[in-house]
Each structure stands twice: as C-alpha cells, then as structure tokens.
N, C-alpha and C positions, 0 to 999 in steps of 0.2 A: 569175129563174125557177128553179125547182127541178129535180128529176130526173124524167125520163119514160122508162119502160122499155117497149120494144116487143118482143114475141115474134116471132121469125121463123116460127113454126109457122103455116102457112096465111096467110102474108104476102100482103097485097094491095099491091103496090108502087105502084099508082096512088094508092091512099089514103095510103100512106106519103109519097109525093112531095107530095101536096096538104097533108099535115100539116106537112111541112118548110117548104113555101112559106108557109103560114099563120103558123107560128112566126117565120119570118124577117120577115114583114110587121109582126107585132106588136112584135118586138124593135126593128126599125128605127124604128117610131113612137116608141118609148121611148128613142131615140138610142143604142141599143147598137151597138157597132162589130164585135163578133165573136160567132160562135155556136160553142160547143165541144160536141163529143160524145166520149164515152168508150166503148170496147169492149174486148173480149178479143183477144189475139193468136192464140188457138187456131184451128185449121182449121175448127171448128164455126161460127165467126163470120165466115167468108169472105164469105158473102152480105151480111152487114151492112156489112162494109168496102167491098164493091163498090157497095152502095147509096149510101153516103156519098160515095164517089169520083164516082159518076155525078151526084150533086147538088152538086158543086162544093167538097166538103170536101177538104182536104189533110192528110196525116199530119204532125203537128207534133211529137209526142213519143212516146217509148216508155219505159215504166218496167218494167225487167226483173223478173220474178218477183213482180209486185205482188199478184196474186190468190192465187197458189200457186207453188210451185217449178215453173218451166217455163211459167207462164202470165203473159204480159206484159199490162200495161195500155197501150192505144193511145189517144192523144188526137188527134182530128181537129179542124181549125179551118176556118171559112169566114168571110171578111170580108164584112160586110153593106154594101149600098149605102146611101148617106146622101143 
C-alpha cells in the first residue's frame, strides 16, 4: 500500500477511526504484520500523534531534523492481528 495523507483541518475522528479499521482489515487479509504511519514531531501535529496513540499505534522511531532543521520524522507502528 502507498501513502495516504489526511488533513487534520475539520477532522472527523470517527471517520478517521473507521478508515484505520478498514485499512487494518484489508492489510490483515493480505497477511501484513505491521501498519506503519509517519508524521512530524512539530507541535502542530500533536492531534495526529494522539489519534495514532488512541488507535493502538506506538512510537517506534524518531529521525531528527528529517523534514527540516528542528522538524523530526516520527514513525508509529501497530502490530496487526493474524
């Protein structure tokens, strides 16, 4: 699966949760073991990070200054049921 970008502007978290659930189901059918998401470490992305945490993702890695000086890339992972 490729990239999916979701804007937090006007976020409907119920729809976002349903989307994550659907993606997990589809990936599990394809025998995927992990679901990875990437986001920024900036404060503007705090809502996105909280959303991922609420949906069972754990912070797996931080790449310092990835996007720009002072803007880290955060990688979250969720193990999928098989």
